[in-house]
N, C-alpha and C positions, 0 to 999 in steps of 0.2 A: 470116785476119787476122794481120798481121805488125807487132807493136809491140815497141819496145825502149826502155828507159830507160837514160840515161847511167850511173847508179850505183844499184844496188838499195839499198845501205846508205844512200846519201845520201837516197834516196826515202823510206826509213823514218824516218830521223832528222828529215827536213824536215817530213814530214806530222805527226809526233808533236809536234815543236816548235810547229807551226802551230796544232794544235788546243788550245792553252792556253786556259784558261777566260777570262783576262783580255784576251788578244789575238786571239781567234778571229775576231771580227767585222772588226776593222780590218785583219787580214791576208788577208781574203778575196780581195782583188785579187792577192795574191802567189800564191795557190793557182792562179788562173786563169793568170797569167803562167808558173808552173812547169809546168802541163800543156801549155801552148802550145810552150813551149821543149823539153820533154823527150819529147814524142811525136814520133818521127821516122820516116823511111821513108815518105814521103807517099804515101798511097793513098786511093782514094775513101772506103774505110771509116774512115779515121783521123778524119775530122770527126764522123762518127757516134759513134765511141768516145769522142772528146773530149767530146762533149755528154753522153753517158752518165756519164762520170766527174765532169763538173761537177755534173750532177744529183745524183749520189750524194754529192758533197761537200756540196751544199746540204742534203741530208738529214742528214748528220753534224752540220752547223751547227745544225740545229734540234733534233736528238735528242741529240747528243753532250754537251751541257752537263750532262745528268744524271749522267754518268759522272765529272765533274771534281770535284776536292777541293783543299783547301789544307792544307799541313802546319803544324806548330807554328811554324815560322819565317815563316809568311805566304807561303811559296813555292808556286806553282800546281804540281800534279802530275797526271798522268793515272793512273787506277787500272785495273789489269788483273786477271784472275783470280789467285788464289793470292797476294794482296798484292803483286803486281808494280807497280813504279812506274817510269815513264820521265820524267825531269826535263824540264820545259818552260820553266823559267826558272832558269838555273843560278846557285847562290849559292856562292862559293868557300869560305865560312866554315861551310857546312852539312856535317854528318857524314851521308852518304847510307846508311851501314850500321850503324844503331844496334844491330842484332843481330849479334854476332860469335862466330865459332867458337872453341871452346877444345880444343886437341888434347892428349890424355892418354896414349893408348897408341900410336898410329900414330907411326912414326919416319921415314917416307918423305917427308912433305911438311910444309911450314910455310905460314903465310899471315900477312901483315901488312896492316893497314888504313890507308888514306891519303885520308880525306875521300870523294873520288869514285871511287877505284879500289882494288882489292885486288891485292896482289903475291903470287902463289903460286909457290912453289919446289919442285920435285921433285928432292930431293937425289941420288937414284940412280934414273934413269929405267928401267934395266935392270941386270942383275948386273954386266956388264962396262963399264958407263958410266964415263967419266972426268970428265965435266963435268955440272953440274945443268942442268935446264930451268926457265926462268922465264916465267910467264904474267901478263899484266896483264888483270884483269877489270874493264873500264871501265863504270861506270854509264851506262845509255843516256841520251843527251842531254846528256852533260857532255864538256868538252874532255880531250883526251889530255895526260897529263904529259910535258913535253918533255925532262926529264932522266932518263927511264927508258928502257932498251933491252931489251925482253924478246924472247923467241923467238916469242911469239904474243900478239896483242892480241885479246880476246874481249869483245864487247859483251854485257853482262848487264842484265836476266835474258835467258837464252837462250830463243828462241821455237821452235826446231826443232833436232832433233839425230839423229844416227845412233850406234849402239853396235857395237862390233866385239868385244865380250866379253859372254857371258851373265852374268857376275857383276855388270855394271852395271845389268842389268834390274831387280833387286829394289830398287835405290837409286831408281829412278823411280817404282816403285810406292809405296814408303814415303814419298817426297816429293810424291806425288800429281800427277806431271807426265808420266804415261805418254802423255797426249794429245799431247805435243809430239814424241814419237818418230815419225820419218818412214822410217827405214831400220834394217834389222838385217843382220848380216853372213850368217849361215847359218841357215835355219829348222830344219834337222834337229837343231841343238844347243840349241834353245829348249824349256824345259819350261813356262814360266809359262802358265797357263790364260788370263789376261787378254791376253797377247800373241797366243796361238793364236786367240783369238776375234777380236782386232783384224785378224789376218792373213786370217781366213776372210771378213771383210767387205772385203778388199782395201783396207785402210787403212794398210797397211805394205809396204814394198818390201824384197825380199831383194837385197843388193848385193855379196856376195862368197861365193857358193856354191862350196863346196869349196876355199875360200881364194883363188879367183880374183876379182879386182876387176872389177865391172861399171862401168867408168869412165863410160860414157855415162848411166847411171841415177844415179850419184853426182853427176855435174855437173848433171844435169837438176833433181835434188832440192835441190841447193845448200844444205845445212843450215847453221844458225848455228854448229853445233859437231859435231865427230866425236870420240867417246872411243874409244881403243884402248889397245893395250899393246905392248911390244916385248921381244925377248929378245936383241937384239944381233946377229941374223942378217939381213944386208942382203937375202938372197933371200927369207926367210920373212916378214919384218916388212912390214906395210902402212903403217906410219908414214911412212917417207920418200917412198913413192910418193904418199901422199895430200897430203903437204906440197908436193910438186913441183907438184901440181895448183892450189896456191894456196888450198886449203881450210883452214878453222880446225880444227886437229887438236890434241888434247892427250893426253898419256900418262897412264895410270892404272897405278901400280906396286904396287897393293895385295898382289900375290902374292909380293912380296919381304919382307913383314912376317913376323916370327918368332913372333907370338902371335895367337891367335884374335880377341881384342878388338882388336888393331892392325889386323888385316884389315877387321874390321867398321866401324871408325872411319872408313874412307874414304868412308863415307856422307856424312860432313861435307865431304869434298873435292867430291863431286858437288853437294851442296847450295850450294856457293859460286857455281856458275854460274847458279843459279836464285834467289839471294838468299833461300834457305830455311834459313839457319842456325839459326833458333829451332826449327823443326820438327825439324831433323835432331839438335840437341842433346837435345830432348825424347825422340825415338825412340831414340836411342843410349843415353842414360842409363838408360832402362828396360831395354834389352838387357843393358847392363853390370851393372846391379843384379841382374838374374835370374842372370846367369852367376856372379857372385861368391857369390851366396846358394847355389847349387848346389854350387860348389867347396868351400865351407865345410863341407858335409855330409860330405866324404871325409877331412877333416883328422884325424879320430880313429880311422879304420879301423885295425884291428890286422892284418889280413892284405891284402896287396895282390897280386892275381893278376898272373902274368907274361903279357906280351902280344907277339905277333909280328905284324908288318905286311908288306904288299906281296906280290908274287908274282914268279915267275920269267917273264921276257919275253925271248924270243930269246936265251937262254943267260945273261942277267944278271937277277939278283933285286935290285930296288931297295927298301931298307927306309928309313924316315924317319930323318933325322939327330937326334941327341940334343938339339940346340938348335933344332929346327924347330917350326913351329906345331903339327904333328901330335903331337910329343912333349910339347908343353905341354898339349895336350888330355888326353893320357893321364896325365900328372901330376896334373892338376886332377881327373880322374875317379877318382883313387885306385888306379891301376894301376902295376905294376912294369914299365916298358918295358925290354926287353932290351938296348937301344942307348942307354940314357939317359945313359951316361957320355961318349958321343961328342960332339965338339965341332962337328959339321956342322950347318949351317942348312938344307941342302936334302936331297937324297937320297943314300944311300950305295950304290954299285953293288957287288954281291957275287956270288959263285958260288952255285949251289945247294948245294953241299956245304958251304960256309962257313955258310950260314943254317941248314941242317939240323943242324950240329954245335952251334949255339948255341940254336936255337929248337925242336929236336925236341920238348921236353918243356913248351913253353909252355902255359898254361892256355887262352888264347884266341888266336884268329887273325883279324885283320881284313884280308882281302886287298885291298879296295877295287878289285874287278874288275867292271867294268859287265856283262861277258858271262856271269858265273856266277850262276845262280839256283838251283842245287841242288848238293848234294854230288856228284851224278852228273856234273854239268857240270865240276867240278873234276878228277876222275879221268879224265874223257874228254880233258882237256887235257894231263894228265901223271899217270901212275899213282903216281909217287913221292910225290905230295902225300898219299896215304892213309897214309903212315907217320908223319905228324905226330900227336903225342898229341892236339891240339886237334881235328883232323879226326876221329880214332877216337872221341872223346868227344862229338862233335857240337856243339863250341863254336866254330863258324865263323860270323862275322857280317859281312854285307856291306853296303855304303852304297848300294844300289841299289833301296830299296824304293819310292822315287818316281821311276820311270823311264818315259819314253814314247819309243818308238823308240830313237834314239840320244841322247836328251836325259836327263841325270840331275840331278835338282834338288838333289842334295847339293852339286854343283859350281856351283850357281846361287844359290838362296836360302840354302843353308847356310852360305855365306861371311858373309852378313849376320845369320845367326841362330845364332851360336855357342852361345848358351844352349840351344837346342834339341838341338844336336849333343851338347853336354856332358851333357844330361839323358839322351839315348839311351845314351851310354857308361856313365854311372853306373848306369843300368837294367841294362846288360849285366853289369857287374863287380860291382855291389852292389845287386841288385834291391830288397831290403828298404828301402833309403834313399828310394826314390821309388816306393812301391807303386802309386800311382794313374797313373803315367806310362806311356803306350804308345809303343813305338818309332815314330819319325816318318821318319827317314831310313834307318835300319838294319833289316835283317830277319835272322833266323836261318835259315841254309841247312839244309834237311832232305835 
């Protein structure tokens, strides 16, 4: 059977508008005309398919009215799951986004509301970016504003999407839209039990194994939205390649935020594409409240233990910069980070000798090394590590307690749950402040 429609987006918009509660019956002839004009590639089976489609549409006419509603302005809408609405009778005076996002901690994106569309701006899409990116999120069933020139136009609410970063997965779970996920970049990096179950049932497609795009599968799935990230490397970034294919792609730059709550607040960015601002506000406010409550516990501690981070990799030891989100975690956890006075927001590349000179006597060491699950693993990598005081005293804590194969949940759900990460750190540095907390992302290496 070979069927092709002129425009899949037009088809969706037409059918949504057609099934308006008020106009459904009198537009019945339009459906027949649309089906007749859009089913092409004449084949003997086409008439049969056309009949089936008409019969299905007749069934929608009979049963679909139960799913229709009218909003406060008297405008007919069609209701979908998760309070989705696709406008069937546009009113230029109606505010189609009564629930609006309020951004407090995140610095990397802004959103403004304009009746039937949202204008989202990513100020710095990646570290070396010179210009921002602008996205228009257009309410389904409404006209596009003529005076706006965005980088992408995304119809919302999004019905299907792919994600190219595991940090976006917890957003979908929190917003209760995991069912709309049709593709993931690389399964080996996914920890989420929900997604692993979805994959086992063959309800999800891997589209970039090992960083290599499966163009055929991506085009076949043709999602409403793809979320990814960029580092400014034309060879490594998937963003330009996906855009060249004519796909709806947006960049998420949460990794450039310098505070834990700033990164977590990008939940609200994802929510914009599903019209789920209210749920995102509720969920994030709870996260922020828990985080700040835990941070207040350490404000009166009299002794702040010294902390060393990172590890030596191929001759270079990367420690967190003093203005990075990692350093913010340590400050809020009541620790004395050895590089706290540094002004770097990213990582600082140092020699082994330079780190040893400054961090030899640190009270704690947080290596953040996925491959180390014991002290023996550390010395097997480099025997010099055994000379650090934290190693000798057994005060080495790694963030790989929740790890399956190559997937580490600290880098997945941990980004959206900074309150839990902070609770772990306070438990490590000041265990009496949280006597009932059990380490969730971290574990003590033996």
